[in-house]
C-alpha positions in Angstrom: 21.5 9.4 25.0 18.9 10.3 27.4 20.6 11.9 30.6 18.0 13.2 33.2 19.4 15.2 36.3 17.8 14.1 39.3 17.7 17.9 40.5 16.0 19.0 37.5 12.8 16.8 37.8 10.0 18.4 39.4 9.0 17.3 42.8 5.1 16.8 43.3 2.8 15.5 45.9 1.5 12.0 44.1 -2.2 11.0 44.3 -1.3 8.7 47.2 0.1 11.6 49.1 4.1 10.8 48.9 6.3 13.2 47.4 7.8 12.2 44.2 9.8 13.0 41.2 9.4 10.9 38.0 12.7 10.1 36.7 11.8 8.0 33.4 8.7 7.2 31.3 8.0 5.3 28.5 5.0 7.4 28.0 6.5 10.8 28.7 10.3 10.5 27.4 11.6 9.5 24.1 12.7 6.3 25.0 11.8 2.7 23.8 10.5 1.2 27.3 7.3 0.1 28.7 7.8 1.1 32.4 8.2 4.4 34.4 10.4 4.8 37.5 10.0 7.6 40.1 11.7 8.6 43.2 9.4 8.8 46.2 9.7 10.1 49.7 7.2 9.7 52.8 8.0 11.8 55.7 8.5 10.5 59.0 5.6 9.3 60.4 3.4 9.5 57.6 1.7 6.9 55.5 0.7 6.9 52.0 -2.9 6.8 51.2 -4.4 3.3 50.4 -4.4 3.1 46.7 -4.3 0.4 43.7 -2.9 0.2 40.4 -4.0 -1.6 37.5 -0.7 -2.3 36.8 2.3 -3.8 38.4 4.4 -1.9 40.5 7.7 -2.7 42.4 9.2 -0.7 45.1 12.9 -0.8 46.0 13.7 0.9 49.4 16.8 3.3 49.1 16.8 4.7 52.7 14.7 4.4 55.7 12.3 2.0 57.5 8.8 1.4 56.7 5.8 -1.0 56.9 4.5 -2.2 53.7 0.7 -2.9 53.4 -0.4 -5.1 50.5 -4.0 -6.5 50.9 -4.0 -8.1 54.1 -0.1 -8.8 54.1 2.2 -6.6 56.3 5.7 -6.5 56.2 8.5 -4.4 57.5 11.0 -3.2 55.0 14.4 -1.4 55.0 17.3 -0.3 52.7 18.0 -2.6 49.5 14.6 -4.4 50.0 12.5 -5.0 47.1 8.8 -5.4 47.0 6.4 -6.8 44.2 2.7 -5.3 44.3 0.7 -7.1 41.9 -2.0 -5.6 39.7 -5.1 -4.1 41.5 -3.6 -4.8 45.0 -4.8 -2.4 47.7 -1.4 -1.1 49.2 0.3 1.6 51.3 3.7 2.3 52.9 4.1 3.7 56.4 7.4 5.4 57.6 8.4 3.7 61.0 11.7 5.1 61.1 13.4 8.4 62.3 14.2 9.6 58.7 12.5 10.1 55.6 11.6 6.6 53.9 13.0 6.7 50.2 12.2 4.5 47.5 12.0 3.7 43.8 9.0 3.0 42.4 8.9 1.0 38.8 5.7 0.9 37.2 5.0 -1.7 33.9 3.4 -0.6 31.9 4.2 3.2 32.5 2.1 4.8 35.3 -1.0 6.5 33.9 -3.4 8.5 36.4 -6.4 6.5 34.9 -4.8 3.5 36.1 -4.6 4.5 39.6 -7.2 4.4 42.4 -7.3 6.1 45.7 -9.2 4.2 48.4 
């Protein structure tokens, strides 16, 4: 059994400038899975940097209110919304609420630095 305690996962500033904790990775943990999952936060009034992944990514909004940008598409998002981001799509998310925007980021196959391009 693998149980990773949230508070024991290192908080970092990710390549797209959001604050994140990697919760599970098929590449870095002793598990048999292809994906990775991270918990991310965007402070009030901030926007992540435009970026693209070679892989599929899914955001699940936990708390807050945001505007999601994928290519030319723009959509307001909030708690319990799920967002599919196709491979190679230029994306960013803006916090338009009055609290931190919090979401899970699921990447398949698991996130690797060489698969991400900051625009």
